[in-house]
N, C-alpha and C positions, 0 to 999 in steps of 0.2 A: 236153864237160863238162856240158852242160845236160841230157843224157839222164837223169842220176841224179835230177833234180828232177821228172821226168815219169813218168806211168804207162806200162806196157808197150804200151798201145794207141796211144801217140803215137810217131811217127817224127820224129826231129830230125836235120838235116844242118847242119853248122857250117863256117864259114870257107871258103866256096867261092870260087875264083878265076874270072876271066873272061878271054876272049882279050885279050892285051896290045895287039894291033894295032888292033882295033876292037871295044871292049866292046859296042857297040850291036848287033853281029851275034847276041848271045845273047838279044835281045829279040824278042817278037812285035810285029807292026806296031802293034797297039792299045796296047801298052806303050811302044813307042818314041815314039809321039805325045805321051805324058805328060811326057817328059823332053827333048824336042827342044831346048828353050830353057834347060834347066838347066845349071848349071856342071858341070865335069868331075867334081868330087868327088861331087856329088849323083847324077849319072848312074851312076857306078861303084857307089855304095852301093845304088841302086835295082836295078841289073842283077845284082850279085853275090848279093843276097838272093833274087832270083827264080831264079837258077841253083840255089841251095840248095833252094828250094821245088820246082823241077822234079825234082831228084834225090830229094827226099822223096816226090813223087808216084809216081816209078818204084818206090820201095821198097814203096809201098802197092799196087802192081800197076796203077797208072793211067798213061795216056799223058801226057807233058808237055803242059801247057796254059798259056795266058796267065793272069796274075794282075794285072788292071788295078786301079785304085783307084776307090772309090765315095765315098759320103758321108763327109765329114770325113777323107778320105784313107785310109779303111780298105780293106784288100785285099778284092777280090771273088774268092772261091774258086770253082773249078769245082763243079758240082752234086755233092752227096754228100760233100764234103770241108769241113772247117773247119780253121783254123790261125792262126798268128801268125808274124810276122817281126820281126827286130830287127837293128840294126847299130850299131857304134861303132868307134872307131879300131882297126884291126887285127882286127876280128871281125865275122862275119856269121852269121846262123842263121835257119833256117825250121823250124817244128815243125808237123806236120800229123797229123790223125786223120780217120777216117771219121765222118761226121755222126752215125751211130747209136751210136758209142762214147762220145762226150762231148757235153755241151750247149754248152760254150764253152771257150776256151783263150787264154791270154795269156802271152807271154814278153818279157823285156827284158834287155838287156846294157848295162852302163856301164863306163867305166874306173874302176878302184878308186882313187879319189882324192877329196879333200874337194870338196864343192860350192863353186862360186864364192860369194864374200861376198854376203850378202843373199838368196840363193836359198832357203835352208832356211826362213826366216821366211815366204817367199811360198808355199811348197808344203806347209807342215805346220801342225798344230794345237798349241796350247800344251802339251797333255797329251802329245803325241808328242815334243815337244822335251824335256820333262822325262824321259821314258823313255829317250831317246837319251843324255842326260847320265849317267843311272844305268848304262846298258849300257857306255858308254865307261869308266866307273870300274871295273866289275866284270868285263867281258869285253873287254879292250883288243885292238887289232890289226885292227879293222875300222872302216872309215869309215862309220859308221852313218847319217850324213846322206845319203850317196850311195846306200846300201842302201835307205833309206826312199823316196827318190825313185824308184828302180828298181821297188820293190814297188808304188808307186802307178801307175806306168806299166803294169805287168802287170795290175793290177786293172782299169784303164780298158780295156785291150785285151780282157779277158774280159767286161767289162760291156757294151761298146758293141754287139756283135752281138746281145745279148739285148734291148736296149732301143732302139737307134738314137737314143740321147740322150746329151748331154754329162754327164760326171761331174766335178765340180770337185775339186781337191785337198783342199778343206776338207770334202767330203761323204763321206769315208771315213776312219775312225780306225784306223790300222794299229799293231798291236803286234808287234814283232820278238822272236823267241825263239831264242837260240843253243842248239844241241843238242850240238855239239862244235866243235872248232877250224875256224873259217871256214865253218861250215854251220849251218842252222837252218830254222825254219818261221816263218810269220807268219799273222796273222788280220786281215782288214779288216772292221771293223764299219761297215755302211752307216748313214749319218745321214740318208738320204732313202729313200723306199720303193724296195725292190728289185724286180727283174724276177720274173715268174712263170716257173717252170721245172717242167713237169709238173703244173701246178695249184698248186704250192707257191711262196709268195713268199720269195725269198731275203732274208736279213737280213745276209749278209756273204759274203766269199770267203776261201778258205784257200789258202795258197801255201807254197813252199819257196824257199830261197836258198842260195847258196854264193859264196865268193870263191876266187880262185886265178889265177895267171898274169896278174896285173894287171887282173883283171876282177871285176865284181860281176854275178851272174846271178840272175834271179828268174823264177819260173813260177807261174801260177795255172791250175788246171783245175776245171771245173764238171762233176760227173758227169751223165750222161744220166739222165733220169727213168725 
């Protein structure tokens, strides 16, 4: 489902399973060491997302390789590739591109349900909450609070590889734009100095979103300079 949110230069592989008997057999040693002490649910999420990533590598003509984690838990991709992974209940996805085709990429998946009480106030700006109320009145049928959260996650995943710095929820003002039922675009206006891409400082990120099958999916791509 997420492929419709991404350009043709991106390969996405969704909802990969892992061996039922021993999920850890799908991991490289350096990956296995990262989740040796994790609970079973975390190991399964970690592993199945990487199975998706390796299938995407094969679609790009690359041999399957390890995807360890680096600073702030961000995936460390093989040389010449960039990408993003996401998982939620019942869904896994990895999206990859060749490094020359994009500058950065971020995807996120969430269950399509309201955020827990109090979370929206913690992750949004007053102006964003005002816009969500208006959208709920004029374009019902979408849990816009969850969608906003997902969009912010995708923005951060695209931001971090370009900056190696934290981006707080309050440092990007996101406007969601429905285009037709269960689908739309969004723009994230940065409230802090953006990264330089090809000598040009970014002032924001653009993304796309959709809902369906109980999911909210968002994606951000930054064109190569």
